[in-house]
N, C-alpha and C positions, 0 to 999 in steps of 0.2 A: 897543760900538756907542753912539753918542751920539744916540739917537733923541729927537726933540722930545717934550716932555711937555705935559700940560694943553692939548691941542689937540682940539677937538670935530670930529665928522665934518662938520657944515656949514662950520666955519671952514676945513677943509682942502679941501672940495669946491667951495664957492661960487666962489672965484677961477678954478678950472679950468672950471666951468660957464660963467662969463662969457666965456671964450675959446671954449668948445665950442658953445654954443647958436647963435651967428650962423653958424658953419660948418654945423651941422646944418640950419638953415633954408635956407641957400643950396643945399645939395646935395639936399635932400629931394625936391623936385618942381619941375620947370621948366614953361614954358608949353606944352610938348608933351604933358604929362600931363593927361588929362581932369580938369576941375575937381572933379567928384564923387569921383574916385579920390584926387586930391591931398588933399581934405578928410579922407578916412578915413586916409590915410597920416600926416597931421599929428596926427590924434586918437590914432592908435596909438602915436606916438612922444612924445606930450605927457602931460599929467596929473600932472606933479610927480615923475617918476622921478629918482632921485638921480644917475644917470649914473656909476655905479660903474665900469663897464667902460671907458668913455672916459677916466675919471680914471686907471685903471690903465695904459692906453696912454701917456698923457702923462707920468705920473710915472716910468714905466719908461724912456722916452727921457731924461728928466732924470737918472735914476740912472746912465746910461751916459756921457753927454757933455754939454757945454754946447751951446746951440742953434747957434752958428756952426759947430760940427763935425758937426752932423747930416747924414746923407745925404739926408733928406727931412723935410718938415714932418709930424709925426705926426697932425695934425688929420684929414686924410682917412681915415687908418686908424681913428682914434677914432670917426668918423662911421659908417664901414662896420661896425665891431663893434657899435655900438649899434643900427644898422638890423637886423642879424641877430638880436640879442637881442630887439628889439621884435617882429619877425616871429614869433619862437618863442613869445612870450607870446600873440600874437593866435591862433595855431594851437593852442596848448595849451588855451586857454579854450573852444574850439569844442565844441559838443554831442557830437561823436564822440570827443573827447579827454577833457579834464578837466571839461567841461560847467560852466563857472563864469560867473557873471553880474556879478562885481565885480572891478575891477582898478584900482589906484591911486585908490581911492575913487570911481570912476565906473563906469557900465555898461560891460561889456566890448564889444569892437568888434562882435561878431556881434549882441549885444543892441541896440546903438545903430543899426547900419546894415544888419543882415541877414547871414545866414550866407554867401551867395555873395560879397558885397562884402568880408566879412572874409577869406575865403580868398584872393581876388584881391589885396587890399591886402597881406596877408602875403607872397604871391608877389612882389608889386612891390617890397617892402622888401628881400627876399632878393636879387633880381636887381640892384636898384639898388646894393646894397652893393658888388658886384664892379665895377660901372661906376665907382663913386666911387674905388675903389682904383686902377683903371687910368688914369682921367682925371686923378686928383689926384696921381699919382706920376710925374713926368717920366722918371725912370730906369726903363727897361723891365725890366731884370733885377731891380731892387728891387721893382717892381710885381708881377712874377711871383712873387717870394718871399712877398710879403704875401698875394697871392691864394691861394697854396698853404697858407699858415699858417691863414688864415681858413676855407678850405674843409675843412681837416683838423679844426679845432676844432668847426666847426658842421655837419659832414657826417655821412655814414652810419657812420663809425667813431668819431665823436665825439658831439656833442649829440644827433643823431637816434638813434643807437644807444642812448643813455641813455633817451630817451623811449620807444623800442620796448620796452626792458627794463622800464622803470617801469610800462608798461601790460601787462606779462606777455605780450607778443606774441612773445617769444623765450625760450630757456632761458638761465638764468644760474646760476653756481655756488651751491650751498646755503650757508646760514650767513652770517657777516659778509663773506665774499668776494663774495657775490652783491650784498649791499647796497652795498658799495664799488664794485663793477663799475658799478652803475646811476649812482651819483652822481659818480664820476670822469668819466663821460661826459656825463651830463645837465647838470651844473653846472660842474665843474672844467675841462672841455675848452675851453670858450669863454673862461674866465678865463685859462687858460694861454696860449691863442692871443693874447689881448689884450696880456699883458705881453711876450710874445715879439715881437709886431708893433711895440710901442713901442721895444723894444731894437733891432730890425732897422732901423727908421727912423733911429735914432741911430748906426748903424754898429757894433753890438756884434759881437765875435768869437764863435766857437762856445762858448768856455768861459763867457762872460757870458750868452749865450743859454740855455745849459743851466741856469745858475743862476737866471735869470729864469723858465724853464720850471718848475723845481722849486718856486720860490716860488709861481707861479701855480697849480700843481696842488694843493699842500698848502693854500694859502689858499682855493682854490675848495672843497675838501672841508670845511674848517673852516667856511666860509660856509654850506654846505648843512646841516651839522649845526645851526648856530645858527638857520638858517631853519626847520628841522624843529621845533626847540624853540619858536620863536615861533609857528609855525602851531598847535602843540598848546596853547599857553598864552595867546596874545594874543586881542584882540577885533578885529572887523571895522573899528571906528573907528580903532584904533591901527595895524592892518596895512594898511588900504586894500584888502583882499581878503577873501574868505570864509575864516574860520579853520576848522580841523578837517576840511577836505575830504579830505585824505590819509588820515586815520584812517577816515573813513566809507567810502572806496573800498578800504580794506585795503592801501594802498600800503606798500612796504617802506621805512620811514623810520627815522632814528636815534631819534626820539622814541618810536616804537612798539617798537623792539627793544633799546633801552638805557635804563637808569635815568638820571635827570637828573644825578646826580653823576658817573657814568661818562662821559656825553656831554660834560659841562663839562670834565672832565679831558682828554678826547680833543681837544676844541677847543684847549685850552691847549697841549697837546703838539704838535699840528699847526702851530699858529701860531708856536711857538718854532722848530720845524724850518724853517718857511717863511722866517722872518726870518733864521735862521742861514745859509740857503742864499745869502743876498745878501752874505756876508762879502767875496767877491771884489770887490764894487763899493764897499766902504768906506762912508764917511759920505755919499757922494753919494746913496745909496739910503735915507737916513733917512726921508724923507717917504713913500717907497713902503712901508717897514716900518711906519710909523705908520698908513698907510691899512689895511694888512693887519690890524693889531691892532684898529683902530676898526671894521672891518667885522664882526668876530665879537663885538664888544661892544655892537652897536646894539640898540635896543629895538623897532625896526620896520623 
């Protein structure tokens, strides 16, 4: 594999964000949305997020084919994935969930605008995401496939199942299997959906979609382990959110249940497996592999 070297996360993400942000602004709220609600939706989706999931959508499309051969522009899919991600953060921060007051270095949405508006803004982002997919994808069959992919990754067997398990509201297997059950769903499911959606937009066949899905799942799990370690060791200034909340709540995290050396080795193993899964895509996937490695090596 000829992966690019000496590339920083901002250097890789910034050009993608330049393409993504105008699309996000265009789709986020139109004139029919009440101004007060539109303000909260924009706040929830702003604040300096790195746009990792949209980048995964776009780089996955690039890894499959050149733009003229794409079945559809992946930008609406990238927007939809980010809307679902941002809705999940708004709801996760609520007093009845993780009860957090800081996100991306700013007051969380319910602190800034009140709990009722935070719930409604999260609902608005979730439902808007599927509208974006349908309206932004002219091919009806392709739009349906993207809707199904995002609903599976973000739905009751995916991200929401992970949150239910994370809050100990359902039974999970004991030991490491239970920890993995939580994080494969809470974090990895939406990342897996993002890369598969990018591949779908580019016309990937089943073999390539399976490869992208494996990359997304293993990268998502490695990302969560790295995030757990950062939560345990970082500061609020560096992270942009309250550190140590998971430990205080007794959450089942990798930082709590594995020593740092073992966790670091597991991150490396998962990342190697994720990048190896893209062998079928050849050097076209080099930037996607690079992003996978950069995500787990970040400091915030």
